[in-house]
N, C-alpha and C positions, 0 to 999 in steps of 0.2 A: 869935413869931420866936424858935426856935431859937439858942442861941449858935452863931454862924458862919453861920447862915443870911442868905442875901443875899435883897433883892428879885426877885421873878422878873417879868421884861418878859413880858405876853403874859396871854391870858386862860386860864382852867382848861379852857376847850374845845380850847384848841390840845393842853396835856397829855393831855386824855382822847383826843385822835386821834394823839397820838404825832408829832405834825409836826417835823421839822426847823426849822420855824421857830422853833420854842421857845424860848424866849428864855435866852439865856446871858449873866452878867455875867462881865467878863475881869479887871475889878482884885477886889482884897480887898476884903471888907465885912462889916460888923459883926463883935462877940466882940473879945473881949481878946488874941487869940491872938498871937503874934509875927509878924513879917511874913518872907517866904520868905528862905533863906538867899540871901546873892549865888555861894556856891560851889555847883556842882553834887555831889549827893549818889553815893555810891560804887557802881556800878552793881552788883546783885545777883547771885550766884550763879547763880539760879532763880527767874522771876517767882513770887511769892507768890500761891497759887492760892484764899487768902482776898478777893483783889482782882479782880476783872474788868475789864477795858479794853475799851471798847467804842468803836466809828464811827473810827477812825484809819485811814486807808485805806494798802494798800501803796504806789502809786503815783498822785504828785501833777504835772499836767501843769505846766511854764514856759510859760505863754500867750505869744501873739505878735499881731499884726495879722490872722493869717488863723484863728486858735482860741484860745478862751479857756482861761485855765489854770485848774487849781484852787488859787485863791490864798486859800482858807482853812482852817484845819484845826479839826473839831469832836471834841470830846475828852469822853467818859463814862469813869466809873470807879464801878461797884459797890464799896461799900469794906466792910472787916470791918466788925464791931460793935466800939466803942468810938472809932472814926474821929471825930475832931473837924474835920479839913481836910486836904486835899489840894493838894501843891504839884506843880509840872510845870517840868522845864526841857527845852524843844524848841531840839535842836542848839545853839546859840550865841546865841539869841535870851535877852532876861531872864528871870527865874524867873515864873511864873504861879500866883496863886492861884485854886483850882478853886470856882466858885460851887455852895452846896448847891441842888438841884433839888427841886421838889415830889415826886417818889417816891422822894427819901432818896438819891438818887445825887450825884455831883459832876459837874460840867461846865464847857465853857469853849469858847468859839469865837474862834479868833484869826487875823489875817492872816499868812500866811507867805511873802509877796511878796519880802522880804527875804533870804530862803533861797536861794544858789545851787542850781543842780543839782547833785545826788550823792547821796550813801546818808548818811542822819542818824538821829540817835535820838530818842526821849522818856523821860526819865526822871521817875518817879513816886516821891515819897514823901510819907507820911503823918505828922499830928503831929509834923512839925521833925524827923523822924529823916534821920540823915545817911548810912543806906545805903538806896536805893531798894528799894521793895516789886517795881517793875516796871521793866523798859527794853526798849521797843518800838521795831522800826525800821519806815523809811519811806524809801521813794525819790522825789525832786523830779527830772524830767526832761524835756526838749525833745521835741516831738511827735516821733514814729516814722511820716513820710507814707506811706502806701501810695496808690499812684493805679492803677488797673484801668480798661484803654483797651480801645477794640474798634477797628480799622482795617477800614472799608467798603471792601474792594477792588472790589466787583461791585454792580451799580444796585440789587439785589434781594438781600437777603441769605439771604431764604428763613424760612419758617413754622418751621421744626424750630429753629434756631439761637434765633430770639425767644423760642421758647419756653421753651430752654437759659437765657435769659438773666431771664426771668420765673422761672423755678425758680432761679437764683442770688441774687436779690432775695427771695424767698421764705423762703431758708433762713440767708439772711445779712443780718440786720435793718437792719445798719449800713452796709453796702455803697453804695458811691456810684460811680459809671462814668462815666468821659467819653466820650463815644461820638462818633469821628473818622467823620463821615459824608459819602459821596461825593456833589459835587453832579451826578455824571452818573447818578443816580436819576432826576433832573427833565429829562435830555436822550437818554437811551437809549428809541429808540422800542419796544424791548419790554417796557418799563415804561409801563402805560398809565395815564390820570389816577385812576382809582379806588383802584388798587395804589399808586399815589403818595400819594394821601391817606389809606390804608390805614398805611404806614409813617408818615407826618407824624404820624399819630393818636398811633401807638404813643411815638415817640420824647417827645410832648409829655408823653405819661402818665409817661413815665421821669422825664423833667426836673422834673414837679410834686409827684408822688407821692413821688418818690426823691431827689429834690434831685441827679438827675444832670444832667451837662453835654452839652448837642450843640456836638461843636468840627468841624472842617474836615478831611477826608483828600483830597488829590489823588493820583491817577492821571491824568496828561495824556491821558486818551482823545478820541479824535477829535471824536465826539458833542458831548462839553463844548468842546472847544478852539476847534471851528468857532462852536459857539453863541455864542463870545465875539468872533466875528470875527476870530480868528486864524487862521493856517496851520496845519496839524497838523504837527509833526515825527515822522517816523518811522524816523529811522536812527540813532538814540541809545539804542538798548536795553540794557538790563541783562541779557538774557538772549539775544537772539537777534540775528540781523545786521540785519533789520529788523521792524519791526513795525507794519502797516497799520491796528491799532485803536487804538494810541498808549499802552495801557497799561502796556506794561513800559518806554515812555520816561522817561529820567531827568526828575525835574521839574527840575533845575539847568540841564535844555537849554533852556529858556526864562528868558531876561536878566530884568535887575531890573523893566523898563517892562513887559514882555510879562506877567511873572509878577502885577506890580501888576492887569494887566486882568484876568487869571483870578483873582485873589484879589477883585476887584473881582463879578465876574461871576457866582461862587458865592455871594456875600453876596447879593447882588440873588435869586439863585434863591432861596435859602433862607429869605429874607423875603417874597417872593411867594407862597410856598407855608407858610405860617403857620410858619415856625420865625425863632429869634431871630439876630440877626446872629452870626456866630461868631468868637470872641476868640482862640483857641487852633488850632494846625495841627498836623500830622505829615506830610510828606512822602512820597508814594507810592514804595517800596524806600529810605526815608530818604534821597533822593538830593536835598537840599536844598544850597546853596552859599549863600556870603555875599550873593549877589543877592538869593536867594529869602529870606533872612532879612531883608537890607535893604526890599525889598518887603512881608515882614509889616509890617515897624516902620510903612512907609511908610502902609499900608492902616489901622493902627489894630490888629494884634493885638496880644496881650501876651504870649505863652508860645508857644514852638514846643518839639517833641521829636519832632526827629530826627536828633539827636546819637545815635550807635547804638553800642551796645557788639559790635563785629563780629565778637567774634572767636567770639559765641556762634552765628551764622550759618552755622558751616563746612560745613553740607549743600551751601552753594551753591558751595564752594569747588571751582573745575575744572567745573563743572556749565555744560551749556548753551555759552555763552560766555565764562563765567565772570567778567564784569562785574561781576554784583550784589557777589560777595565782593571782588575788586579793588577795584572805586571806595569801598564801603565802607572796608575796610581803610587805603584811601590818604586817603580824606576825613575819617576819624574815627579816625584813631591811637591817640589818647591816652585815648579813651573805653573804659571797663572795666567792672567788676564794680561797683564803688563810686564812680563819678563821680557828682557833684552837681550841683545848679542854678549856672547863671552869665550874666552879661551880658556877651555876644559885644563883640570889637572892632568898631568901624564897617569894620573892613579886613579881620577874620581869624574865621573861625569858630569855630576853636577857641582863640582868646585872650580874655583877660577886661581886656587893658590898655585904658585911657580914648585915646581917647573911645569909650563904648558905644553900642551899640542899645538903644531902650526895651525891648526886646525880652529875656525871661527864657527862656534854653536852659535844658528840663529833659532830663537825657539819659534815653535809654531804656536803663536801666542794668539792666531782667531781659529786656529783648527781649519777642519772642511764645512763647506757650505753645508754639507749632508746632516751635519749636527747642531746647526743653529739656522735659525729664522733671520729675516732682513732685519726686523728692531734689535735683535740680539746681535746682529753682525755690525750692526750701524754702532751700537752699543761698546762694542767692542773697539771702533775707531775712538770713540768719544774718551775711552778709558785711558786709552794711551797719549791722547792730545785734548787738552781743555779749552781749545781756542786762544791760549796766550802764546805769543812769542819761546821758542824751545831753546833752553842752553846749549845741548847737546844733540847729535843725532838721536833720534825716535824712530822706530820701526815698529809694523802691524804686517804679520805674514797670514794670509787667507789662501782658500784654493778648493778647489773640489775633483771629483774624481771624472774623467773623460771616458765613458763609456756608453754600451747600449743602455744603461739605466738611467743615464743622465737625464732627468726631466724638465719638461717645459716649468714648472714651478722652481726647479732649482737654478736653470736658466735665467727666468726672474729675479731670483734673489741675489743671482752674481749681479744681473745686470743692475739691479736696483743699488746694489753695493758700490759698483763702479760708479753709479750717477753722484751718490752721495761723496765720493772720494775726488771724482771730477768737480765738485764744488768748491774744493779748497785748495785746486793746482798753483802751484808757486807760478810755473809760466804764463796762468791765467792771470796771475795778481790778485787771488782768491785765498791764499795761505801760502804754507808751506810745504804742502804735499808733492811728492816726487815720486813718480812710480821709477822702481828698479828690480832688477835680476839680484837672485843670490850671489851669483860671481861676480857683480858689481858692487854691492855694497859690502864687501868686503875689506876695499881698499878704506871706507870711512870708520872701519874701528880698528885699523892695522896700528901696532904698537907704535 
């Protein structure tokens, strides 16, 4: 064993394959070298090109109950000839002696769970020098969650938009989506049993292959409401004076008990047709009231995303009866571009004052692609994350309506946004972005 060399854990075969499971010793070992200095060395004016520092990530996630963190730093140094030992000072952690590896490099692996979110540096010095040969920066950040959702406003979204969604998954490997599916797929007489099964098969494939989520979206169509044994309301439309179909009727028109019946019936329809019982929800037209949220909690739902960044649907101001814009402005007044999840009060959908519902409200702060241009959508992304490490989990919710009206331009806007989000993905060491479903994000905000 050479002076300063450490016994290496693991087999020679592991080194042959260059697996990162290769063994690292964290403590100094062997030789007669002095221990590392307690004081950090002076940072160099420029890194010494005779040394190559490898394997330090630019971004390390601070994990939580929803997302594992990058809690270990792996570090290698290919050193200049004549280097006997290398020491590292990682942020404010104690000094560390790197271990000589079989290939002649120096390496270490150590936990960094004690490091808070923020920007940090690694200083590296050789042979006890008081000036470092390299300074390498890295960032530790809470996740920036991106939720991509679809609202099934119609019983059958159509073949073209399904093809578009398949393309999204092909081109964006880490994408996960939350499909808010309408129960009227199973009550609309225009959708026969064969087509119903085709849609279910496709949804199950998205869930099993891509880890997508199947949530629940309700526009209170009369075919669905009546199949639940309730009388269909037709005079509380957000668009018209009357709507005999029920499509544009406010979800909040149905009180807590009636909404509970609709939610239970929708869940039964899902399970009867081979889907899991849904756990998350978005109201049609975002028209959920505190009674709606209470009914969701009553029936075991864990999250809702009806709280709308209403100012972004200005296209509806004064349109038809003007009610969609007016209602959302009045009922979701404080919700804006940067609103974040909260547990609503039992008596006020906009308050987080205790006692609280068991339901997490995740604001639809990115609205739907229908209402924003690509620069606006990317601007919403930037509004919630300025490029610096995040101290706490932060999220952006966006989505689109999968239907026969979903246009190539809308697809290009979604695709362009996904390109933008991909360019900051945590798993690619590009930033803190993590795609997540509404069901899974709940754990990150649990009390």
